[in-house]
C-alpha positions in Angstrom: 15.9 -225.6 -8.1 13.1 -227.6 -6.8 10.4 -226.0 -4.2 11.6 -228.5 -1.5 15.1 -227.2 -1.5 14.0 -223.7 -1.2 12.2 -224.7 1.8 15.1 -226.4 3.3 17.3 -223.3 2.5 14.7 -221.3 4.3 14.8 -223.3 7.4 18.5 -223.6 7.8 18.7 -219.3 7.5 15.8 -219.2 10.2 18.2 -221.8 12.5 21.3 -219.8 12.0 19.2 -216.1 12.4 17.8 -217.8 16.0 21.1 -219.4 17.1 22.6 -215.5 16.1 19.5 -213.8 18.3 20.5 -216.1 21.2 24.3 -215.5 21.1 23.5 -212.0 21.4 21.1 -212.2 24.2 23.7 -214.4 26.2 26.3 -212.1 25.8 24.0 -209.3 26.6 23.2 -211.0 29.7 27.2 -212.0 30.6 27.8 -208.2 30.2 25.4 -207.1 32.7 26.6 -210.0 35.0 30.0 -209.1 34.9 29.2 -205.3 35.3 26.8 -206.1 38.6 28.9 -208.6 39.9 26.2 -211.1 40.4 25.4 -214.7 39.2 23.6 -216.1 36.7 20.3 -217.0 38.4 20.1 -213.7 40.0 20.7 -211.6 37.0 18.3 -213.4 34.7 15.6 -212.9 37.2 16.6 -209.0 37.5 16.1 -208.7 33.9 12.8 -211.0 34.0 11.4 -208.6 36.7 12.7 -205.3 34.9 11.0 -206.1 31.7 7.4 -206.8 33.8 7.6 -203.7 35.6 8.5 -201.7 32.3 5.3 -203.5 30.2 2.8 -202.7 33.5 4.1 -199.0 33.1 3.4 -198.8 29.5 -0.2 -200.3 30.3 -1.0 -197.8 32.8 0.3 -195.0 30.6 -1.6 -195.8 27.9 -5.2 -196.0 30.1 -4.1 -192.7 31.4 -3.5 -191.0 27.7 -7.1 -192.5 26.9 -9.0 -190.8 29.3 -7.5 -187.4 29.1 -8.2 -187.8 25.4 -11.7 -188.6 26.3 -12.0 -185.4 28.7 -12.3 -187.8 32.0 -9.8 -186.7 34.8 -11.9 -188.8 37.5 -9.7 -191.8 39.2 -11.2 -195.3 38.2 -13.9 -196.5 40.8 -13.1 -199.2 43.2 -15.2 -202.5 42.1 -18.8 -202.4 43.8 -20.2 -205.1 45.7 -23.2 -205.4 43.6 -21.0 -205.7 40.2 -18.9 -208.3 41.6 -21.5 -211.0 40.9 -22.0 -209.8 37.3 -22.5 -212.8 35.2 -19.5 -213.7 32.7 -19.6 -211.6 29.8 -21.5 -208.5 31.1 -20.0 -205.3 30.6 -18.0 -203.0 33.2 -20.6 -200.4 33.6 -20.6 -197.3 36.1 -24.2 -198.5 37.4 -25.3 -201.2 40.1 -26.6 -204.2 39.1 -29.2 -206.4 40.6 -27.0 -209.9 40.9 -30.0 -212.3 41.5 -32.2 -210.9 38.6 -29.3 -210.1 36.2 -27.6 -213.6 36.4 -31.2 -215.5 36.4 -32.3 -213.7 33.3 -28.9 -213.8 31.3 -28.3 -217.4 32.0 -31.8 -218.4 30.6 -31.6 -216.1 27.8 -34.5 -213.7 28.7 -31.8 -210.8 27.9 -28.2 -211.0 26.5 -25.2 -211.5 28.2 -24.1 -208.0 27.7 -27.2 -206.7 29.2 -27.9 -206.1 33.0 -30.9 -205.3 35.3 -29.8 -201.8 37.0 -30.3 -201.9 40.6 -32.3 -198.1 40.3 -34.9 -200.0 38.0 -35.7 -202.8 40.5 -38.5 -202.2 43.3 -38.5 -205.1 45.8 -41.3 -205.1 48.3 -41.7 -208.0 50.9 -45.0 -210.0 51.2 -45.1 -210.4 54.7 -45.2 -214.5 55.3 -45.2 -215.3 52.0 -42.1 -213.8 49.8 -41.0 -210.9 47.6 -42.5 -209.0 44.7 -40.1 -207.7 42.2 -41.1 -205.1 39.6 -38.5 -204.1 37.2 -37.6 -202.7 34.0 -36.1 -205.0 31.2 -33.5 -203.6 29.1 -34.8 -201.6 26.1 -35.8 -203.7 23.2 -37.0 -206.4 25.5 -40.6 -207.1 26.5 -42.2 -209.1 29.1 -42.8 -211.9 26.7 -39.1 -212.8 27.1 -39.7 -213.4 30.8 -43.1 -215.0 30.5 -42.1 -218.1 28.4 -39.0 -218.7 30.4 -40.6 -218.9 34.0 -39.5 -222.5 34.6 -35.6 -222.1 34.1 -35.8 -218.6 35.7 -37.4 -220.3 39.1 -34.5 -223.0 38.6 -31.8 -220.1 38.5 -33.9 -218.6 41.8 -33.3 -221.8 43.6 -37.4 -222.8 43.6 -39.8 -224.4 41.4 -42.5 -223.0 38.8 -45.3 -222.8 41.0 -43.1 -220.8 43.5 -43.3 -217.8 40.8 -45.7 -215.7 39.7 -45.5 -213.2 36.7 -47.6 -210.1 35.8 -47.1 -207.8 32.9 -47.7 -204.2 32.9 -50.3 -202.4 31.0 -48.1 -199.2 30.9 -44.8 -200.4 29.4 -43.8 -203.4 27.8 -40.5 -203.7 29.5 -41.8 -203.8 33.0 -42.5 -207.1 34.8 -43.4 -208.0 38.0 -42.5 -211.4 39.6 -43.9 -213.0 42.7 -41.5 -215.5 44.1 -42.8 -217.4 47.3 -40.7 -218.9 50.4 -42.7 -221.9 50.4 -44.7 -224.1 47.9 -48.2 -222.7 47.2 -51.0 -223.3 49.5 -48.5 -224.8 52.0 -50.7 -222.8 54.5 -54.8 -223.0 54.5 -56.5 -219.5 53.9 -59.5 -218.6 56.0 -62.8 -218.6 53.4 -63.6 -215.1 52.5 -66.6 -213.4 54.4 -69.6 -212.1 53.2 -68.4 -208.6 53.1 -65.2 -209.6 51.1 -67.5 -211.8 48.5 -69.6 -208.7 48.0 -66.8 -206.1 48.0 -64.8 -208.5 45.2 -65.3 -206.9 41.6 -66.7 -209.7 39.9 -67.5 -213.5 41.2 -64.8 -215.0 43.3 -63.6 -218.6 42.7 -60.8 -218.7 45.1 -57.8 -217.4 46.6 -54.3 -216.6 44.9 -51.1 -217.6 46.2 -50.5 -214.6 48.5 -54.2 -214.9 49.9 -56.2 -212.5 47.5 -59.6 -213.3 46.2 -59.4 -214.5 42.2 -62.1 -215.3 39.9 -64.2 -214.1 36.8 -65.0 -210.5 36.0 -68.5 -210.9 35.7 -71.1 -213.5 35.7 -72.7 -212.4 32.5 -71.3 -213.5 29.1 -69.3 -216.2 31.2 -69.1 -219.8 30.5 -66.8 -222.2 32.4 -65.1 -225.5 31.5 -64.1 -227.1 35.1 -61.8 -230.5 34.9 -59.6 -232.4 36.7 -59.0 -236.3 38.3 -61.2 -237.7 40.6 -60.9 -236.6 44.3 -58.9 -233.2 43.5 -61.8 -231.0 44.5 -63.8 -230.1 41.8 -67.3 -230.4 43.7 -65.6 -228.6 46.5 -64.8 -225.8 44.3 -67.9 -225.5 42.6 -70.0 -225.5 45.8 -67.9 -222.9 46.9 -68.6 -221.1 43.8 -72.5 -221.2 43.7 -72.2 -220.0 47.6 -70.6 -217.0 46.6 -72.8 -216.5 43.6 -76.0 -216.7 46.5 -74.3 -214.0 48.6 -73.2 -211.8 45.6 -75.8 -211.9 43.2 -78.8 -212.3 45.8 -81.9 -213.3 44.1 -80.9 -211.9 40.5 -80.5 -215.3 38.8 -81.7 -218.8 38.2 -80.0 -221.8 39.1 -80.6 -225.0 36.7 -78.4 -227.9 38.1 -78.0 -231.4 36.3 -76.3 -233.6 38.9 -74.6 -236.3 37.3 -72.7 -237.5 40.3 -76.1 -237.7 41.8 -75.0 -236.1 45.3 -72.6 -233.3 44.4 -75.0 -230.4 43.7 -77.8 -231.7 45.9 -77.3 -229.2 48.7 -78.7 -226.7 46.5 -81.6 -228.6 45.0 -84.2 -226.4 47.0 -83.5 -223.4 45.4 -83.0 -224.2 42.2 -85.2 -223.3 39.3 -84.8 -226.8 38.1 -82.4 -229.7 39.8 -82.2 -233.3 38.0 -80.2 -236.1 39.4 -79.5 -238.4 36.5 -76.8 -239.4 34.0 -79.2 -239.9 30.9 -78.7 -238.0 27.7 -82.5 -237.8 27.4 -82.5 -235.8 30.4 -79.9 -233.4 29.7 -81.5 -233.2 25.9 -84.9 -232.1 27.7 -83.1 -229.4 29.7 -81.2 -228.1 26.7 -84.3 -227.8 24.4 -85.9 -225.8 27.4 -83.1 -223.2 27.5 -82.5 -223.0 24.1 -86.2 -222.1 23.9 -85.5 -219.4 26.0 -82.2 -218.0 23.9 -84.4 -218.0 20.8 -87.0 -215.8 22.6 -84.5 -213.8 24.0 -82.9 -213.4 20.5 -86.0 -212.4 19.0 -86.8 -209.6 22.0 -83.1 -208.3 21.2 -83.8 -208.3 17.7 -87.2 -206.3 17.9 -85.8 -203.8 20.1 -82.9 -203.2 17.6 -85.1 -203.0 14.9 -87.5 -200.4 16.7 -84.4 -198.7 18.4 -85.3 -199.5 21.7 -82.9 -199.8 24.6 -81.2 -203.5 24.8 -83.6 -205.8 27.0 -82.2 -206.8 30.3 -82.6 -210.5 31.1 -82.7 -212.5 34.5 -79.3 -214.4 34.5 -79.7 -218.4 34.0 -76.8 -220.6 35.5 -76.8 -223.8 34.3 -74.6 -226.5 36.0 -73.8 -229.9 34.9 -71.6 -232.3 37.1 -69.9 -235.3 35.4 -70.8 -233.9 32.0 -68.6 -236.7 30.5 -71.2 -239.0 31.2 -73.8 -237.4 29.3 -71.5 -237.7 25.9 -70.4 -241.4 26.4 -71.8 -244.3 24.0 -72.6 -247.4 25.9 -73.5 -249.1 22.9 -77.4 -249.4 24.0 -80.1 -249.0 21.3 -80.2 -245.3 20.1 -77.9 -244.1 22.4 -75.4 -243.1 19.5 -78.3 -240.8 17.9 -79.1 -239.4 21.5 -75.3 -238.6 22.0 -74.9 -236.6 18.8 -78.1 -235.0 19.6 -77.1 -233.6 22.6 -73.9 -232.7 21.7 -74.8 -230.3 18.8 -77.5 -229.1 21.3 -74.8 -228.5 23.8 -72.5 -226.7 21.1 -75.4 -224.4 20.2 -76.3 -223.4 23.8 -72.6 -222.8 25.1 -72.1 -220.6 21.9 -75.2 -218.7 21.5 -76.4 -218.3 25.0 -73.8 -215.7 26.5 -75.9 -212.8 24.9 -79.0 -213.7 26.4 -77.9 -214.1 29.9 -77.2 -218.1 29.9 -74.0 -218.8 31.5 -73.2 -222.6 31.2 -70.7 -224.6 33.9 -69.3 -228.2 32.8 -67.6 -230.2 35.1 -65.9 -233.2 34.3 -63.6 -236.0 36.0 -62.4 -237.8 33.0 -60.0 -234.9 30.9 -59.4 -237.2 28.1 -60.1 -236.0 24.8 -63.3 -238.2 24.3 -64.7 -236.9 27.2 -66.6 -234.0 26.0 -66.8 -233.3 22.4 -64.1 -230.6 21.0 -66.5 -229.2 19.3 -68.4 -228.2 22.6 -65.3 -228.0 24.6 -64.0 -225.2 22.2 -67.0 -222.9 23.0 -66.0 -221.8 26.8 -64.2 -218.8 27.3 -63.0 -219.7 30.9 -61.2 -222.8 31.9 -60.3 -224.2 35.4 -58.1 -227.2 35.7 -57.2 -229.2 38.7 -54.5 -231.9 39.0 -54.1 -234.1 35.7 -51.4 -236.5 35.1 -50.4 -235.8 31.6 -49.9 -233.0 28.9 -52.8 -234.1 26.7 -55.1 -233.9 29.7 -53.9 -230.6 30.3 -54.9 -229.6 26.8 -58.3 -231.0 26.8 -59.0 -228.7 29.6 -57.3 -225.9 29.0 -57.4 -226.1 25.1 -54.6 -227.4 22.4 -52.8 -224.0 22.4 -52.4 -223.4 26.0 -49.1 -224.1 26.5 -47.9 -221.4 23.6 -49.9 -218.8 26.0 -48.3 -216.1 28.2 -46.8 -218.2 31.4 -48.6 -221.2 31.2 -48.9 -223.4 34.3 -48.8 -227.2 33.9 -51.5 -228.6 35.7 -49.4 -231.9 36.3 -47.1 -229.9 38.4 -49.8 -229.5 41.1 -49.9 -231.4 44.2 -52.9 -233.4 44.1 -52.7 -233.9 47.8 -54.2 -230.1 48.2 -57.7 -230.3 47.1 -59.2 -227.6 45.2 -56.0 -226.2 43.8 -56.4 -225.3 40.0 -55.0 -223.3 37.1 -57.7 -220.9 36.1 -57.2 -219.7 32.7 -59.1 -216.8 31.3 -58.8 -213.6 29.0 -55.3 -215.3 28.0 -53.8 -215.3 31.5 -53.1 -218.2 33.7 -53.5 -218.2 37.6 -52.8 -220.5 40.2 -55.7 -220.5 42.7 -57.3 -223.1 45.5 -61.4 -222.7 45.8 -63.1 -221.8 48.7 -63.9 -224.7 51.3 -66.7 -223.2 53.4 -68.0 -225.1 56.2 -71.5 -227.0 55.6 -72.8 -224.7 58.2 -72.0 -221.7 56.6 -73.1 -222.9 53.2 -76.6 -224.3 54.9 -76.8 -220.8 56.3 -76.7 -219.1 52.9 -78.8 -221.6 51.4 -81.8 -221.5 54.0 -81.8 -217.7 53.9 -82.1 -217.7 50.1 -84.9 -220.0 50.2 -86.6 -218.0 52.8 -86.6 -214.7 51.1 -87.9 -216.3 48.0 -90.7 -218.5 49.8 -91.6 -215.1 51.6 -91.8 -213.3 48.1 -94.0 -216.0 46.8 -96.3 -215.8 49.7 -96.8 -211.9 48.9 -97.1 -212.2 45.0 -100.3 -211.3 43.6 -102.5 -214.3 42.5 -101.9 -216.1 39.1 -102.3 -219.5 37.4 -98.9 -220.8 38.6 -99.7 -219.9 42.4 -103.2 -221.2 42.1 -101.7 -224.5 40.7 -99.1 -224.6 43.5 -101.7 -224.0 46.1 -103.8 -226.7 44.9 -101.4 -229.2 45.0 -100.2 -228.4 48.5 -103.9 -228.6 49.5 -103.8 -232.2 48.2 -100.5 -232.9 49.3 -99.2 -234.2 46.2 -95.8 -233.4 44.4 -97.1 -234.3 40.8 -100.5 -233.2 39.0 -101.2 -234.3 35.3 -101.7 -231.7 32.4 -105.4 -232.3 32.0 -105.9 -232.1 36.2 -104.5 -228.8 36.2 -106.2 -227.5 32.7 -109.4 -228.7 34.7 -108.5 -226.4 37.6 -107.3 -223.6 35.5 -110.8 -223.5 33.4 -108.9 -224.3 30.2 -111.2 -225.9 27.9 -109.9 -226.7 24.5 -110.9 -230.1 22.2 -107.4 -230.9 21.2 -105.1 -232.3 23.9 -102.2 -230.8 22.3 -103.6 -227.4 22.6 -104.5 -227.9 26.0 -101.0 -228.8 27.0 -99.9 -226.0 25.3 -102.0 -223.7 26.9 -101.2 -225.0 30.3 -97.6 -224.6 29.8 -98.1 -221.0 28.9 -99.9 -220.0 31.8 -97.6 -221.6 34.0 -94.6 -220.8 32.5 -92.8 -224.1 33.0 -91.8 -227.2 30.9 -94.1 -230.2 31.2 -92.6 -233.2 33.0 -92.6 -236.6 31.5 -92.9 -239.4 33.9 -92.5 -243.2 33.3 -95.2 -244.6 31.1 -95.2 -241.4 29.2 -97.7 -239.3 31.8 -97.0 -235.7 31.3 -97.6 -233.2 34.2 -95.9 -230.5 36.6 -94.1 -231.0 39.5 -94.3 -229.1 42.7 -90.7 -228.5 43.2 -90.6 -226.7 39.2 -93.5 -224.7 39.8 -92.1 -223.6 43.2 -88.9 -222.7 42.0 -90.3 -220.6 39.1 -92.4 -218.8 41.3 -89.7 -217.9 43.3 -87.6 -216.9 40.7 -90.1 -214.7 39.1 -91.2 -213.2 42.4 
């Protein structure tokens, strides 16, 4: 017999068996109908109801037996309001669950579907006028990294934008996370500029306000270099002017300012208290300043080396802050004769200064409104540890400002999300941490007051300073009412007698402690402003 014939016989047997079962069930129902004296519909409904009730009773009995065998004689607890909104897939637990955080973290993949955030592990603190701060523990085996890299989707689940959230990791526990959720977009209200007392009390150097109004900045002026980038009219100059004002208040006269103003007016308010101020976009001017600062750095390295060899304490150097506005212009090759070679020299000397200066007390701050890959050479940009990026319109521009690997760091903030209408709003990226800040916008009257106070203090110390070649040169130039004197004229006044003009120049420069200035036509000499700034700095 074929396999097909066997299959046909099996199907026939099943059909006969099913028909027989149907006949038996019908007979059973008919017997009950006759016994109860009911109609067919009522009899069928009665039998179905009895079967359902019997099934439910068996299910309840099995649950009771299971609890008795486990030693638990408690009655099942009614469902809690907190657990009523648990995400799909979460297990039934005997703990209250924080619904909002649990749902947001489960849906975004920060924790698994069978994990929850217990209510007793969450501390919620209202921030009056701003929002709420959640501090909570993740399930065991999870770390704050799971939350940090998903802030965008988590913000979406919480009904806000990425900029409404600020995340902080704990230094005590990898599972502990703090999330600040703002009620309104960041910096929707204007913060009052800090007072002198607040600036002096800040541990470090303040750069701006955080989203909840606290001061934020760098931990120390020493060993800090900063790159500030952002599109035009986003508030870079306002931010850096606020930074310098805080510098004058916090550090007093314990540092020197060297300013190169590529915008010609951006840093002008601080010209009178700077050790050197230049308004230019010529690479030759930047190269001249770089040469002066590198000479200082090399000299300080030698002093440190000597102290180390002689087992003496590390020498303390007076900090120098070198600020360049519109730095990109100094690295642009406009096709003029010799420009390409000049730019190449400036690039290499800039790299050397930024990379080597921090151990010698020289801090470099560069600003640019063209954050594209060709604006500031990559081997110069890579040396900056601290980055500040205002609004930019692309991820490429953000990477130029903040680093190629920025978006793989903890809790990155995309500068393209910033509101360009809010002047001075920026991402501060320092020591692997991103913070949304807004620079201080001090009133001009306050800023001028701070500058004038600084100038008067230095001027009074200069008057009281002992006689020196530099002071003698200043008095001579003031008496003659000139702002520039040639090296030859000053050599005569300082009784420098040398046969060789080169030797004369070196001797005068050493006596004055200031690099000479070359005017048009190649005439070398010294400016009254440079000598005065140097004297005020030393006094």
